[in-house]
MILUM-30722 format. One record per residue (C-alpha): x, z, y. Coordinates in steps of 0.02 Angstrom, whole numbers, plus 32768, in hexadecimal, padded with zeros to 4 digits. Layout:
N
XZY
...
***
This chain:
97
AA9C1423A231
AB1C1475A2A3
AB8313D6A2A5
AAEF136FA2E0
AACA13EAA36B
AB8013EDA3A2
AB88132EA3A1
AAE61323A406
AB2213A1A487
ABCA1349A496
AB7412A2A4AF
AAFF12EAA531
AB901339A590
ABF01294A58B
AB5A1237A5D0
AB4512B4A65D
ABFD12A8A68A
ABFB11E9A684
AB5E11E2A6ED
ABA91258A76E
AC4A11F5A776
ABEB1153A78C
AB85119FA819
AC1D11E9A870
AC981159A85D
AC2910C2A87B
ABCB1078A90C
AB0D1075A901
AB0B0FBAA8E7
AB800FC7A850
AB2A105DA7FD
AAA00FF3A7B0
AB1F0F80A75C
AB8C1010A720
AAF81070A6D9
AABA0FD2A685
AB670FB5A638
AB671069A5FB
AABA1057A5B1
AAE90FB4A55A
AB900FF5A519
AB4E1096A4CA
AAF3104BA436
AB6B0FB9A417
ABEB1014A3AA
AB6E1067A336
AB130FC1A328
ABB50F67A300
ABDA0FECA27C
AB310FE1A226
AB0B0F28A23C
ABBA0EDDA227
AC370F55A1DA
ABCF0FA3A14F
AB8E0EFCA10D
AC400EBAA10C
AC7B0F53A0AF
ABF40F42A02B
AC130E88A01A
ACCF0E78A021
AD150F209FE7
ACEF0F099F2D
AD540E679F33
ADE90EB99F88
AE320F239EFE
AEED0F019F0D
AF5C0F989F2E
AF960F819FE3
AF0E0F06A016
AE7F0F82A00D
AEC40FFFA08D
AEFD0F70A0FE
AE4E0F26A0F8
ADFE0FCDA121
AE750FEDA1B2
AE5A0F40A1FC
AD9E0F3FA1E9
AD740FC3A26A
ADCC0F72A2FF
AD930EC5A2CE
ACDB0EF6A2C6
ACC70F7DA34B
AD3A0F47A3D8
ACDF0EA3A3FD
AC430F0BA41A
AC9A0F5BA4AF
ACBE0EB0A4F9
AC060E87A510
ABFB0EF6A5AA
AC830E8FA5FD
AC0A0E00A61C
AC0E0DB4A6C9
ABBA0E25A748
AB590D92A793
AB060D72A6EC
AACA0E27A6E2
AA860E42A791
***
């Protein structure tokens, strides 16, 4: 239970710091876009993990049983499934506003 509380407090502190940085370092016209990008980006990596990576692990991992291929597959799977989720917030600003 202590780990969940620590993770929650750390996440809350990170959100406060990010919100403060956005408010200090941006113009009022850009704040809406930056806050929207932050709100969109937050759930993308967990969603990519649960909706893409875990099904791939359950589907493909039993077939990958060779000695060196299994660790290579596991190491390559995280960047290939979670990094594209970060790219979604790089959509053209004109399409967001």
